[in-house]
C-alpha positions in Angstrom: -2.8 9.7 21.6 -4.4 12.8 19.7 -5.4 12.7 15.9 -2.9 15.3 15.5 -0.1 13.4 15.7 -1.5 11.0 13.2 0.3 11.3 9.9 -1.3 10.7 6.7 -4.4 12.3 8.0 -6.8 14.2 5.9 -10.3 14.8 5.2 -12.1 16.6 2.5 -16.0 18.0 3.1 -17.9 20.8 3.3 -17.4 22.0 6.0 -14.5 22.3 8.9 -13.6 19.0 10.4 -12.9 18.9 14.1 -10.6 18.1 15.5 -8.0 18.3 12.9 -5.9 21.3 13.7 -5.5 22.7 10.0 -7.8 23.9 7.0 -8.2 25.9 3.8 -10.6 26.2 1.5 -10.6 23.6 -2.0 -12.5 24.5 -4.9 -15.8 24.5 -2.6 -14.6 22.5 -0.3 -12.8 22.9 3.2 -10.0 20.7 2.8 -9.0 19.7 7.0 -5.6 17.6 7.9 -3.5 17.0 10.9 -0.8 18.8 12.6 1.6 15.8 11.6 0.2 15.4 7.8 2.2 17.4 5.4 0.0 19.6 2.3 1.1 21.3 -0.6 -1.1 22.8 -2.9 -1.5 25.5 -6.2 -3.5 27.5 -7.6 -4.2 29.4 -10.8 -7.2 31.1 -12.2 -10.2 28.3 -11.7 -7.8 25.0 -11.6 -6.5 23.8 -8.2 -4.8 21.2 -7.1 -3.5 20.3 -3.7 -1.2 17.3 -2.3 -1.7 15.2 0.9 1.6 13.3 2.2 5.0 13.2 0.7 5.3 12.9 -2.7 8.3 13.2 -5.0 9.7 12.8 -8.7 10.6 9.4 -9.6 12.2 10.9 -12.5 14.3 13.7 -10.2 13.4 16.7 -12.0 10.8 18.3 -10.3 11.4 19.3 -6.7 9.1 18.6 -4.3 7.3 21.7 -3.8 6.3 22.5 -7.9 4.6 19.2 -8.1 1.3 21.0 -8.0 2.1 23.1 -10.2 3.3 20.9 -12.7 0.2 19.1 -12.4 -2.3 22.2 -12.6 0.1 23.0 -15.9 -1.2 19.4 -17.4 -5.0 19.9 -16.3 -4.9 22.7 -18.2 -3.1 21.3 -21.3 -5.7 18.6 -21.5 -8.4 21.1 -21.7 -10.0 21.5 -18.1 -12.1 19.7 -16.8 -12.3 15.1 -16.6 -10.2 15.7 -19.8 -7.3 17.8 -18.3 -7.6 15.3 -14.6 -7.3 12.2 -17.1 -4.3 14.2 -18.8 -3.0 14.9 -15.3 -3.0 11.3 -13.9 -1.0 10.1 -17.2 1.7 12.4 -15.8 0.8 10.6 -12.7 3.4 7.6 -13.1 6.1 9.1 -12.8 5.5 10.5 -8.9 6.4 8.1 -6.2 5.7 8.4 -2.6 2.8 8.4 -0.3 0.0 10.9 -1.2 -3.0 11.6 -2.3 -3.8 14.2 -4.9 -7.3 16.5 -5.5 -7.7 18.0 -8.6 -10.5 21.0 -8.4 -11.8 23.4 -10.9 -15.2 25.0 -12.1 -16.1 21.3 -13.4 -15.9 19.5 -10.1 -13.5 17.9 -7.7 -11.2 14.8 -8.6 -9.4 12.4 -6.5 -6.1 10.4 -7.2 -3.9 7.9 -4.4 -0.7 7.0 -4.7 -0.2 4.1 -6.9 -0.8 1.5 -4.0 -3.0 4.0 -2.6 -0.9 3.8 0.6 -3.1 7.2 1.7 -6.3 6.3 2.0 -9.2 7.9 0.2 -12.5 6.7 1.7 -15.3 8.0 0.4 -19.4 9.2 0.9 -21.3 7.8 -2.1 -24.5 9.8 -1.1 -22.4 13.6 -0.6 -18.2 14.9 -1.3 -17.0 13.6 0.9 -13.7 11.8 1.2 -11.0 10.7 4.3 -8.0 9.0 5.7 -10.3 6.4 7.6 -13.6 5.2 7.0 -15.0 6.0 10.7 -13.9 9.5 10.0 -16.7 9.5 7.0 -19.1 6.9 9.8 -18.7 9.7 12.2 -19.2 12.3 10.4 -23.1 11.2 8.9 -23.7 9.1 12.3 -23.7 5.9 10.1 -23.7 2.5 11.2 -22.1 -0.7 11.1 -23.1 -2.5 8.0 -24.3 -6.4 9.1 -23.7 -7.6 6.0 -20.1 -6.8 6.0 -19.6 -7.0 9.2 -20.1 -10.6 8.5 -17.4 -10.2 5.9 -15.0 -8.5 8.4 -15.2 -11.3 11.1 -14.9 -14.3 8.2 -11.0 -13.6 8.2 -8.3 -12.6 10.3 -8.6 -9.2 10.9 -4.8 -8.4 9.5 -6.4 -9.2 6.5 -8.1 -7.2 4.3 -11.7 -6.5 3.0 -12.5 -7.4 -0.6 -12.6 -5.3 -3.4 -13.7 -1.8 -1.9 -16.0 -2.7 0.9 -15.5 -0.7 4.2 -17.6 -1.9 7.1 -19.8 0.9 5.7 -23.0 0.7 3.4 -22.0 4.0 1.0 -18.9 4.4 2.3 -16.4 2.7 0.1 -12.1 2.4 -0.4 -10.9 3.8 -3.7 -8.6 1.3 -5.2 -5.6 1.9 -6.8 -5.6 2.8 -11.0 -9.6 4.4 -10.2 -10.0 7.9 -9.4 -12.8 9.5 -7.5 -15.7 12.4 -8.5 -15.7 14.0 -5.3 -19.4 15.9 -6.3 -21.0 12.8 -7.5 -18.7 9.9 -4.8 -17.8 7.9 -7.3 -14.4 6.0 -8.8 -13.8 5.6 -12.3 -11.3 3.0 -13.7 -8.5 4.2 -15.7 -6.2 1.4 -16.3 -6.3 -1.0 -17.7 -6.9 0.8 -20.9 -6.7 0.0 -24.7 -4.9 3.5 -24.4 -1.9 2.1 -22.2 -0.2 -0.5 -24.3 2.4 -3.5 -22.1 5.9 -1.7 -22.0 8.2 -2.9 -24.7 11.3 -3.9 -22.4 13.5 -6.6 -22.1 14.6 -7.7 -18.4 18.5 -6.1 -18.2 16.7 -2.7 -19.7 13.7 -2.7 -16.5 16.6 -3.5 -14.4 18.4 -1.2 -15.6 15.3 1.5 -15.5 14.0 0.5 -12.4 16.9 0.9 -11.1 17.5 4.6 -12.3 14.2 5.4 -10.6 14.4 4.1 -7.8 17.5 6.0 -7.0 15.7 9.0 -7.2 13.2 7.4 -5.0 15.5 7.5 -2.2 17.5 10.0 -2.2 14.2 12.6 -2.8 13.0 10.6 0.6 16.2 10.8 2.2 15.9 14.6 2.3 12.9 14.8 3.9 12.6 12.2 6.2 15.1 10.2 8.4 14.9 6.5 6.9 15.5 3.2 8.5 15.8 0.0 6.9 14.1 -3.0 8.3 16.1 -6.6 7.2 15.3 -10.0 7.8 16.2 -13.0 5.6 14.3 -12.5 2.9 14.8 -11.2 -0.5 12.9 -8.0 -0.4 14.4 -6.3 2.7 18.1 -7.1 0.6 16.8 -5.5 -2.2 15.6 -2.7 -0.1 19.1 -2.7 2.0 20.7 -2.8 -1.6 19.3 1.4 -2.5 19.6 2.1 1.4 23.0 1.6 1.1 23.9 3.0 -2.4 22.5 6.6 -1.4 23.4 6.6 2.1 27.0 5.9 3.5 25.4 5.9 7.0 21.9 3.5 8.1 20.1 1.7 10.2 19.0 -1.4 10.0 16.2 -3.4 12.6 14.2 -6.7 13.5 11.4 -6.7 15.7 11.0 -9.9 17.8 7.0 -10.9 17.6 5.3 -14.3 18.4 7.3 -15.9 15.4 10.4 -15.0 14.6 12.9 -15.6 17.8 16.7 -14.3 18.7 17.6 -17.9 16.9 15.7 -17.3 14.1 17.8 -16.9 10.6 15.7 -13.3 10.1 18.3 -12.7 12.4 20.9 -14.7 12.5 21.0 -13.6 9.0 20.3 -10.1 8.4 23.5 -9.9 11.8 26.0 -11.0 9.8 25.0 -9.2 7.1 25.4 -5.8 8.9 28.5 -7.3 10.8 30.3 -8.2 8.0 29.9 -4.8 6.0 29.7 -2.6 8.9 26.0 -1.2 9.2 24.6 -0.3 12.3 22.1 -3.2 13.2 19.3 -3.2 16.4 17.0 -6.0 17.5 14.0 -4.3 19.0 11.9 -6.5 22.0 8.4 -7.7 21.9 6.1 -5.0 23.4 2.1 -4.3 23.7 0.8 -1.4 23.2 -1.4 0.9 26.3 -4.4 0.0 25.8 -4.7 3.8 24.9 -3.4 3.5 21.6 -5.9 0.5 21.2 -8.7 2.9 21.5 -7.8 5.5 19.5 -7.1 2.9 16.6 -10.6 1.8 17.6 -11.9 5.4 17.9 -10.0 6.5 14.8 -9.5 3.6 11.9 -12.5 1.3 13.6 -12.9 -1.4 15.9 -11.9 -4.4 13.2 -8.1 -3.8 13.4 -5.1 -6.7 13.6 -3.5 -6.1 17.0 -0.5 -7.4 15.9 0.1 -4.0 14.0 -0.7 -2.3 16.8 1.2 -4.0 18.7 4.6 -3.5 16.0 3.7 0.3 15.0 4.0 1.0 18.7 7.8 -1.1 19.1 8.5 0.5 16.6 7.5 4.1 18.1 9.3 2.8 21.3 12.5 2.1 20.0 13.0 4.6 16.7 10.3 7.7 17.3 10.6 10.4 15.0 12.5 8.0 11.8 10.3 7.0 9.0 10.6 3.0 8.5 11.0 1.5 4.7 9.0 -1.9 3.8 9.3 -3.8 0.1 6.2 -5.4 -0.1 5.9 -3.9 -4.2 8.8 -6.4 -4.7 7.3 -8.6 -2.6 3.5 -9.2 -3.9 4.6 -7.6 -8.0 8.4 -8.4 -8.5 7.6 -12.2 -7.1 4.1 -12.3 -8.9 3.1 -13.9 -5.2 -0.4 -14.3 -6.2 -0.8 -16.8 -8.5 3.2 -17.4 -9.3 3.3 -18.6 -13.0 -0.1 -20.1 -13.0 -1.9 -19.5 -16.8 -4.6 -17.0 -16.0 -7.5 -18.8 -16.6 -7.2 -20.2 -12.8 -7.7 -16.5 -11.2 -11.2 -17.8 -10.6 -13.3 -16.3 -7.5 -13.0 -19.1 -5.4 -9.0 -19.0 -5.9 -8.6 -15.7 -5.4 -11.0 -16.2 -2.3 -8.5 -18.1 -0.9 -5.9 -15.7 -1.8 -8.1 -13.3 0.4 -8.1 -15.7 3.5 -11.8 -14.4 3.7 -13.9 -17.4 4.8 -17.5 -15.8 3.9 -18.8 -16.6 0.9 -20.6 -13.1 0.0 -16.4 -12.4 0.2 -16.5 -14.0 -2.9 -19.5 -12.3 -4.6 -17.3 -8.9 -4.1 -14.2 -11.1 -5.4 -16.9 -11.2 -8.7 -18.0 -7.8 -8.5 -14.1 -6.9 -8.9 -13.6 -9.3 -11.5 -16.5 -8.5 -14.0 -15.2 -4.6 -14.1 -11.7 -5.0 -15.3 -11.8 -4.4 -19.2 -10.2 -7.6 -21.7 -6.2 -6.5 -21.3 -2.1 -7.5 -21.2 -2.7 -7.3 -17.3 -2.8 -10.9 -15.4 -5.7 -10.9 -12.9 -3.7 -12.1 -10.9 -1.3 -9.5 -11.2 -4.0 -6.6 -10.6 -5.3 -8.6 -7.5 -2.3 -8.7 -6.0 -1.7 -4.8 -6.9 -5.4 -3.9 -5.9 -6.3 -6.2 -3.3 -2.8 -7.2 -1.9 -1.7 -4.0 -2.2 -4.3 -1.2 -2.5 -6.6 -2.8 0.8 -4.2 -5.3 2.6 -0.7 -3.0 2.5 -2.9 -0.2 3.1 -4.8 -1.3 5.7 -1.5 -1.5 7.3 -0.2 1.6 6.4 -3.6 3.5 8.0 -3.2 1.8 11.3 0.1 3.1 11.5 -0.2 6.4 10.4 -2.4 6.8 12.7 -0.4 5.0 15.7 2.1 8.3 14.1 4.7 5.8 12.5 5.6 6.7 8.6 5.9 4.3 6.6 6.9 4.2 2.8 7.9 2.1 0.0 10.6 2.7 -2.2 8.9 1.2 -5.5 5.9 2.7 -4.8 5.7 4.7 -8.5 3.2 2.9 -11.0 5.9 3.9 -13.7 8.5 0.9 -11.4 5.4 -1.3 -11.4 4.2 -1.0 -15.3 8.0 -2.0 -16.4 7.9 -4.8 -14.0 4.6 -6.3 -15.1 5.8 -5.7 -18.2 8.5 -9.0 -17.2 6.9 -12.1 -17.4 5.2 -13.9 -14.4 7.6 -16.5 -14.8 10.2 -14.9 -14.3 9.4 -12.4 -11.4 8.3 -16.0 -9.8 12.2 -17.6 -9.9 13.3 -14.2 -8.7 15.1 -13.5 -11.7 13.9 -9.5 -11.4 15.4 -9.2 -7.2 18.6 -11.5 -8.3 19.5 -9.1 -11.4 19.1 -5.8 -9.5 21.1 -7.4 -6.3 23.4 -8.2 -9.2 24.0 -4.3 -10.9 23.4 -2.5 -7.8 24.8 -4.4 -4.5 26.3 -7.7 -5.6 27.9 -8.5 -2.2 24.8 -8.9 -0.9 24.0 -12.5 -3.1 26.3 -14.1 -1.1 24.6 -14.7 2.2 22.0 -17.2 2.3 18.0 -16.5 1.5 15.9 -17.9 4.3 17.1 -21.4 4.3 15.3 -22.9 7.1 11.7 -22.6 4.4 10.3 -26.2 4.8 7.9 -24.6 2.0 9.5 -22.9 -0.7 9.7 -25.7 -2.9 5.4 -25.0 -3.2 6.3 -22.5 -5.3 8.7 -24.0 -7.6 5.1 -26.3 -8.8 2.3 -25.3 -10.2 0.4 -28.0 -9.3 1.7 -27.9 -5.6 0.9 -24.1 -5.8 -2.4 -24.9 -6.2 -3.4 -27.6 -4.5 -1.3 -26.0 -1.0 -3.8 -23.2 -1.5 -7.0 -24.7 -0.8 -5.5 -26.8 1.2 -4.1 -23.8 3.2 -7.7 -22.6 2.9 -10.4 -24.9 3.9 -7.5 -26.1 6.7 -8.0 -22.5 8.0 -11.5 -22.6 7.5 -12.1 -25.2 9.8 -9.6 -24.0 12.1 -11.9 -20.6 12.3 -15.8 -22.3 12.6 -14.2 -24.4 15.4 -12.9 -21.2 17.1 -16.4 -19.4 16.1 -18.1 -22.5 18.0 -16.1 -22.2 21.0 -17.0 -18.7 22.0 -20.4 -19.3 21.2 -20.3 -21.6 24.2 -21.6 -21.0 27.7 
């Protein structure tokens, strides 16, 4: 493995970052990026915009290559400086993909991630520096792992994310969705929720109709630039993704990956086999594969020492079967579309303790970080459950997985990764989303034949989500059983 084969990989600092093979000057900084990372830029006078990754227009009106110029114009229209950046950010709601945008003029340099921060922006608070991996920043400045942050990291499965904007290192933070970064000062600014952004006023039918048009445009744009393949299980989310792929491409390939908890006889293989056979879709079941130690070492060096072996093996499993192709996923319609964090619980149940359970972290230090996150949120129409799902589950957990995949040159894209779509879905009541009304309405209009196939028929705990009381109690019970297992595991490891 080599860092120049990694996707979505970059560093912005004062000097060129070795060994990233590509670089150019950007407003007093040097933007370095890997050979396998896309980058476009535009400059006019003192205004510059650079985009790292895949960024497309969900309205289907602006060509991908013209987006930097479009944003530079919006900066000028807003009067330049930070006000100009804020004006440009308002016009980024329509953008979709996996990307980081850099804005620069005489007032400084600013950074904005895509809607769910799938391309991470890890920044150094002490000096102007931002990179796709916290380890790249730490290695540049010779920073040791923080004892406190290590404790937080080791208090959960490595497949779970750190709380709020915390990384393994003091003074390195991760930029969350709904924030932009002042690179020069190493400080993040929340721009949403805000009093200026009112709740979209739309019925479920209108939300579905608008969403379908936007997602169709996104899928068509993705397919111009990537050879996409569609994972398929017995669940709702992958079925909605399949519906849009079928609608916009005549020949598609679906797959299901076998792993420890998913075998040949599971619904997640039997039902996709039935769907694809009936509809004439190419389908593969890919066998489990264990990544070579070289891959594990590379992730530890580039991404960090505490990452899920399962994710590394999954990336290797995908690359071995579908090298050169991109995978599309449905994590946003899972977390936001189902109101997954709190289903339809009243917002006062979104306590620090409950959210810590949903974070799956057993350290009390995690609670202090969740409290810090909660105190930074202004009052608004957006539920704290939804905001936690957006910024923590998607902005940290999903983003962490994407970073591992990108390091191993597996390109993962989300067809719903667009602020305009997320804001539309948030306007639908959590009660309706928890009842899967959004999924069913979209499938009913895009590909109604997919509604006839069973969904997760062997799921024995689905009833928990139909009762607010059972869901609430079940969340705590699951958490404390996990805490007991974790304590026993640590005790066993400490014995001679």
